[in-house]
C-alpha positions as CSV (number, residue, x, y, z in Angstrom):
1,M,-3.6,44.3,-21.1
2,S,-7.0,44.5,-20.9
3,N,-10.2,44.3,-19.3
4,L,-12.5,40.8,-19.3
5,R,-15.4,43.4,-20.7
6,E,-12.7,43.9,-23.6
7,V,-12.4,40.3,-25.1
8,P,-14.5,39.8,-27.6
9,V,-17.8,36.8,-28.1
10,G,-16.2,33.8,-29.0
11,G,-12.8,34.5,-26.8
12,K,-10.8,33.1,-24.2
13,A,-8.6,34.8,-21.8
14,T,-6.3,34.2,-18.7
15,V,-7.2,36.3,-15.4
16,V,-4.3,38.3,-13.8
17,R,-5.8,40.3,-11.7
18,I,-9.0,41.2,-9.2
19,H,-9.3,44.9,-9.5
20,G,-11.4,46.4,-6.3
21,E,-11.9,45.4,-2.5
22,G,-14.0,44.0,-0.1
23,A,-17.3,42.7,-0.7
24,V,-17.1,42.8,-4.3
25,K,-13.9,40.7,-4.6
26,R,-14.7,38.7,-3.0
27,R,-18.1,38.2,-3.9
28,I,-16.3,37.7,-7.9
29,M,-13.3,35.3,-6.3
30,D,-16.4,33.1,-4.5
31,M,-17.7,32.6,-8.2
32,G,-14.4,30.8,-9.2
33,I,-13.0,33.5,-11.0
34,T,-9.4,33.7,-9.6
35,R,-6.2,34.4,-10.7
36,G,-4.5,32.7,-13.5
37,V,-8.4,30.9,-14.4
38,E,-8.7,30.5,-18.3
39,I,-12.2,32.2,-19.3
40,S,-14.3,32.2,-22.4
41,V,-16.8,35.2,-23.4
42,R,-20.3,33.3,-24.7
43,K,-22.3,36.1,-25.6
44,V,-23.1,39.7,-24.6
45,A,-26.3,41.4,-24.2
46,P,-28.0,43.6,-26.8
47,L,-27.2,46.9,-24.6
48,G,-24.0,45.2,-22.9
49,D,-24.8,44.0,-19.8
50,P,-24.6,41.5,-18.9
51,I,-22.4,39.6,-20.2
52,E,-22.0,35.7,-20.2
53,I,-19.1,33.5,-19.5
54,T,-17.5,30.2,-19.2
55,V,-15.2,29.7,-16.3
56,R,-14.5,26.5,-14.9
57,G,-16.6,24.1,-16.2
58,Y,-19.9,26.0,-15.7
59,E,-21.8,28.8,-17.0
60,L,-21.5,32.7,-15.1
61,S,-23.6,35.7,-15.9
62,L,-21.9,39.3,-15.2
63,R,-22.3,42.8,-14.7
64,K,-20.1,44.9,-17.1
65,A,-18.7,47.1,-14.0
66,D,-17.9,43.8,-12.5
67,A,-16.4,42.3,-15.8
68,E,-14.3,45.7,-15.8
69,S,-12.8,44.9,-12.8
70,I,-11.2,41.7,-13.8
71,E,-8.2,42.2,-15.6
72,V,-7.2,39.5,-18.4
73,E,-4.0,38.8,-21.1
């Protein structure tokens, strides 16, 4: 398994687990990123931060550090 940051542009992945604790994990879950949801990577900024994804039909930008805490398959 890998993390969301390793998914290539145009790739799709399913969330397996969200690592982290407290406010960070809650904020990620509040954005609609929960176990079992499919995420597709739309764009990655030139320096790798942020990453633009599509989740549950809407677009979202994530910091690289947050993407690394999302385990996908």
